[in-house]
C-alpha positions in Angstrom: 0.0 0.0 0.0 1.2 3.6 -0.6 2.3 5.8 2.2 -0.3 7.5 4.2 -0.2 11.3 3.6 -0.9 13.7 6.4 -1.1 17.4 7.1 -0.6 19.0 10.5 -3.0 21.8 11.4 -1.7 23.8 14.4 2.1 23.9 15.0 2.2 24.5 18.7 3.5 22.3 21.5 1.6 19.2 20.6 2.7 19.1 17.0 6.3 18.5 18.0 5.3 15.0 18.9 2.4 14.3 16.4 4.6 15.0 13.4 7.7 13.1 14.7 5.5 10.1 15.8 3.8 10.0 12.4 7.0 10.2 10.5 8.5 7.5 12.6 5.6 5.2 11.6 6.0 5.7 7.9 3.5 8.5 7.4 4.4 11.2 4.8 4.0 14.8 6.0 2.9 16.9 3.1 1.8 20.1 4.8 1.7 22.1 8.0 -0.4 25.1 8.9 -0.7 27.7 11.6 -2.1 31.2 12.3 1.0 32.5 14.0 2.9 34.7 11.5 6.2 33.9 13.5 5.9 30.3 12.5 4.8 30.7 8.9 7.7 30.0 6.5 9.7 28.0 9.0 10.5 24.4 8.5 8.0 22.3 10.5 10.7 20.1 12.0 13.3 22.8 12.8 10.5 24.9 14.5 10.5 22.4 17.4 14.2 21.5 17.4 13.7 18.3 15.4 15.5 17.4 12.2 14.5 19.3 9.0 11.3 17.9 7.6 11.5 19.9 4.3 7.9 21.0 4.9 7.3 24.7 5.6 4.6 26.0 7.8 1.9 27.7 5.8 -0.8 30.2 6.7 -3.9 28.6 7.9 -5.9 30.8 5.5 -4.5 28.6 2.7 -5.5 25.3 4.3 -8.6 24.6 2.0 -6.8 25.6 -1.1 -4.0 23.2 -0.2 -6.4 20.3 0.4 -8.1 20.9 -3.0 -4.8 20.6 -4.8 -3.0 17.9 -2.9 -3.7 14.2 -2.0 -4.2 14.1 1.7 -5.3 11.0 3.7 -5.6 12.6 7.1 -5.4 15.9 8.9 -4.1 16.1 12.5 -5.6 19.1 14.2 -4.0 20.1 17.5 -5.3 23.6 18.4 -8.2 24.3 20.7 -10.6 22.5 23.1 -14.1 23.3 21.9 -15.8 22.2 18.7 -17.2 25.6 18.2 -13.7 26.9 17.8 -12.8 24.1 15.4 -16.0 24.3 13.3 -14.3 26.0 10.4 -11.3 23.7 10.1 -13.3 20.5 10.6 -15.9 21.7 8.1 -13.1 22.3 5.5 -11.8 18.7 6.1 -15.3 17.2 5.8 -16.2 19.3 2.8 -13.1 18.2 0.9 -13.3 14.5 1.8 -10.2 14.6 4.1 -10.2 12.4 7.2 -9.4 14.3 10.4 -8.3 13.5 14.0 -8.3 16.2 16.6 -7.0 16.5 20.1 -10.0 18.8 20.8 -11.4 17.5 24.0 -15.0 18.2 23.2 -14.6 16.4 19.9 -14.1 13.2 21.8 -18.0 12.9 22.2 -19.5 16.2 21.0 -23.0 14.8 20.4 -23.8 15.3 24.1 -22.6 18.9 24.3 -22.9 20.5 20.8 -25.2 18.4 18.6 -25.7 21.3 16.3 -22.1 21.4 15.0 -21.8 17.6 15.4 -24.7 17.0 13.1 -23.6 19.6 10.6 -20.0 18.2 10.3 -21.4 14.6 10.4 -23.6 15.3 7.4 -20.9 17.0 5.4 -18.4 14.1 6.1 -21.0 11.5 5.1 -21.6 13.3 1.8 -17.9 13.5 1.0 -16.6 10.2 2.4 -14.5 11.6 5.2 -14.2 10.4 8.8 -13.9 13.0 11.6 -13.1 12.1 15.2 -11.5 13.2 18.4 -8.8 11.3 20.2 -5.9 11.7 22.5 -5.2 11.0 26.2 -8.8 10.6 27.0 -9.2 7.9 24.3 -7.1 5.5 26.4 -6.8 6.8 29.9 -10.3 8.1 30.5 -12.1 5.8 28.0 -10.8 2.5 26.9 -8.8 1.8 30.0 -12.1 2.1 32.1 -14.2 0.1 29.6 -11.7 -2.8 29.6 -11.6 -2.9 33.4 -15.4 -2.9 33.4 -15.2 -6.0 31.2 -13.7 -7.8 34.2 -16.4 -6.7 36.6 -19.5 -8.7 37.5 -21.6 -5.8 38.8 -21.0 -2.0 38.7 -22.7 0.5 40.9 -20.4 3.5 40.4 -17.4 4.6 38.4 -15.2 7.3 39.9 -12.4 9.1 38.1 -9.9 11.8 38.8 -7.2 13.1 36.5 -4.8 16.1 36.7 -2.6 17.8 34.2 -0.3 20.8 33.9 -1.9 23.4 31.6 1.6 24.7 31.0 2.2 21.7 28.7 -0.7 22.5 26.3 -0.5 26.2 25.3 -2.2 29.4 26.1 -5.7 28.6 24.7 -6.1 25.7 27.1 -4.7 27.6 30.1 -7.2 30.4 29.5 -10.2 28.2 29.2 -9.2 26.7 32.6 -9.2 30.2 34.2 -5.5 30.2 34.9 -4.5 33.7 36.1 -8.0 34.9 36.9 -9.0 36.4 40.3 -11.6 34.4 42.3 -14.2 37.0 41.3 -13.4 36.8 37.6 -13.4 33.0 37.8 -16.9 33.0 39.3 -18.2 35.5 36.7 -16.6 34.0 33.6 -16.5 30.2 34.3 -18.3 28.9 37.5 -21.4 31.0 36.9 -22.1 29.3 33.6 -23.0 26.1 35.5 -25.4 27.7 38.0 -28.3 27.0 35.8 -31.3 24.5 35.7 -31.3 21.3 33.8 -33.8 22.8 31.4 -31.6 25.8 30.7 -28.6 23.6 30.1 -30.5 21.5 27.6 -31.5 24.7 25.7 -27.9 25.8 25.6 -26.8 22.4 24.3 -29.4 22.4 21.6 -28.3 25.9 20.5 -24.6 25.0 20.6 -23.9 27.5 23.3 -22.9 25.1 26.2 -19.3 25.2 27.5 -18.5 21.6 28.6 -15.7 20.6 30.8 -13.5 17.8 29.4 -15.2 15.1 31.6 -18.7 16.1 30.3 -17.8 14.4 27.0 -15.8 11.6 28.6 -18.9 10.6 30.7 -21.0 10.6 27.6 -18.4 8.5 25.8 -18.2 5.9 28.7 -22.0 5.6 28.9 -22.1 4.9 25.2 -19.3 2.4 25.3 -20.8 0.5 28.2 -24.3 0.6 26.6 -25.8 2.8 29.4 -28.6 5.3 29.0 -28.0 8.7 30.5 -30.9 10.2 32.6 -29.2 13.2 34.1 -25.8 14.9 33.9 -24.5 17.9 35.8 -21.1 19.6 36.1 -19.4 21.9 38.6 -16.3 24.0 38.1 -14.2 24.8 41.2 -11.1 27.1 41.1 -7.7 26.0 42.1 -5.9 28.7 44.1 -2.2 29.5 44.1 -0.6 29.0 47.6 2.3 31.1 46.5 3.4 33.2 43.5 3.7 30.9 40.5 5.5 31.7 37.2 3.6 30.7 34.1 5.6 30.7 30.9 2.5 29.9 28.8 0.6 32.9 30.2 3.6 35.1 30.3 3.0 36.2 33.8 3.5 35.5 37.5 0.3 34.2 39.0 0.0 36.0 42.4 -0.7 34.0 45.6 -4.5 33.8 46.0 -5.3 33.9 42.3 -6.5 30.9 40.2 -4.0 28.5 38.8 -6.7 26.6 36.9 -9.8 24.6 37.8 -11.3 21.3 38.8 -14.4 20.2 36.8 -16.6 17.5 38.3 -19.2 15.8 36.2 -21.8 13.5 37.6 -23.8 11.3 35.3 -26.8 9.2 36.3 -28.1 6.3 34.1 -31.2 4.3 33.6 -29.2 1.2 34.6 -28.5 2.6 38.1 -24.8 3.1 37.4 -23.4 6.5 38.4 -20.3 8.0 36.6 -18.5 10.7 38.6 -15.3 12.0 37.0 -13.1 15.0 37.8 -10.4 16.6 35.8 -8.0 19.1 37.4 -6.1 21.4 35.0 -3.8 24.0 36.4 -0.4 25.6 36.5 1.6 23.3 38.7 3.5 24.2 41.8 7.0 22.6 41.9 5.9 19.6 43.9 2.8 18.7 41.8 2.6 16.1 39.0 0.1 14.5 36.6 -2.0 11.7 37.9 -4.8 9.5 36.6 -6.9 7.6 39.3 -10.0 5.5 38.6 -12.1 3.3 40.7 -14.9 0.9 39.7 -17.2 0.2 42.6 -19.1 -3.0 42.5 -18.3 -6.7 42.5 -15.4 -6.7 42.7 -14.0 -3.2 43.4 -11.1 -2.3 41.2 -8.8 0.7 41.5 -6.1 1.9 39.2 -3.6 4.7 40.1 -1.2 6.1 37.5 1.3 8.7 38.7 3.3 10.9 36.5 2.0 9.8 33.1 3.7 11.6 30.2 0.3 13.2 29.3 1.5 15.2 26.3 3.4 12.4 24.7 0.6 9.9 25.5 -1.9 12.2 23.9 0.0 12.5 20.7 0.8 8.8 20.4 -2.8 8.0 20.9 -3.8 10.3 18.1 -1.2 8.9 15.7 -2.0 5.2 16.6 -5.7 6.1 15.7 -4.9 6.9 12.0 -5.5 3.4 10.6 -8.8 3.0 12.4 -9.9 6.4 11.1 -9.0 5.5 7.5 -10.9 2.3 7.8 -13.9 3.7 9.7 -17.3 4.7 8.2 -17.7 8.2 7.0 -19.1 10.9 9.2 -18.3 12.3 12.7 -17.5 8.8 14.0 -16.4 8.9 17.6 -14.0 6.3 19.0 -16.5 4.6 21.3 -17.6 2.9 18.1 -14.0 1.9 17.1 -11.8 -0.9 18.4 -9.7 -0.2 21.4 -6.6 1.9 20.5 -3.6 -0.5 20.4 0.1 -0.4 19.8 1.2 -0.2 16.1 4.6 -2.0 15.8 5.0 -1.4 12.1 4.4 1.5 9.6 0.8 2.6 9.9 0.0 1.8 6.2 0.3 -1.9 7.2 -2.8 -1.6 9.3 -5.0 -0.1 6.6 -7.0 -2.7 4.7 -9.6 -2.4 1.9 -12.5 -4.5 3.2 -14.9 -5.5 0.4 -18.6 -4.7 1.0 -21.0 -7.4 1.9 -22.8 -6.8 -1.3 -19.8 -8.0 -3.3 -19.2 -4.6 -4.9 -15.5 -4.7 -4.1 -15.6 -1.0 -3.4 -16.0 -0.1 -7.0 -18.4 2.8 -7.2 -20.8 1.2 -4.7 -23.7 3.4 -3.6 -25.1 1.2 -0.8 -25.7 3.0 2.5 -23.5 0.6 4.4 -20.4 1.8 2.4 -20.8 5.3 4.0 -19.4 7.0 0.9 -15.9 5.5 1.4 -16.0 3.2 -1.7 
């Protein structure tokens, strides 16, 4: 099979790893794009201290024109955390029949937070034979890890999760959405107050595409779907994390004074028709010198199971998860196809093109111009 061709959209901190990991697995990097004028024109590899990739970073404004004139199998999008902020770029990919994987946390399961944009992109992707999905750290450590452990459990009454990460590792957009650097008053006004609403009000915001989900909002939806559960109620609460001393933030370009917010904890509680409660918490903040990433989950039932992972390399794990997803995305049905409907993410020992297979349709068409619905436009 020919080499898989890829473009990188967003050349910030995450792209250092997504590009190198893809190249290491035999993927051909054919383009890189960013909005930052300081990066435009630079070699995509040298930009991050890697070897020369012979691919210059281009202006994001030229992204669609590039896709229309080049053969691209997949776009890796590593920019922001909300699908509303990615609507344009994911629409471009879907409209031009280009598969896309994004680290956008909401894109992990956007149908429970922004069905308006989800349905729009899903329709476009179906019409043009593209697959769009979100992946990353949550795909394995908040998703498949838990569903696999659930497979070894006789009876579950509750799933409890807690994960923390340093917002310094992910760039300024993520740090700001977590309220890093805000005063307590500003945090209450700009972030916490958004959740002081009734369930009816929240449903209206979701329907209009105006709801701001925390990361675990979409994770809980993904887990419920993966485990075959039916959600009856879901709420979230955002709690500020406060600096105990002055903290320097390179990402924000400021010293966060003692008493200001370093980030936030978001707690999402989901109730299901089956009587299983999912309660998950993610803590994103600027770390003090003694703090580190952790990922702790507990399945309560028969038997109880607890997994504790200290100091995971969250950035690298995020990027490796995305790159390892490329074959599944290339083989998946067209549409906004979330990873709860894909096989568990697994290690790819060889070049990624080795894992991409042309599977003939059941109708015997051999993928030659078939128009059957089950081919999802990918023939």
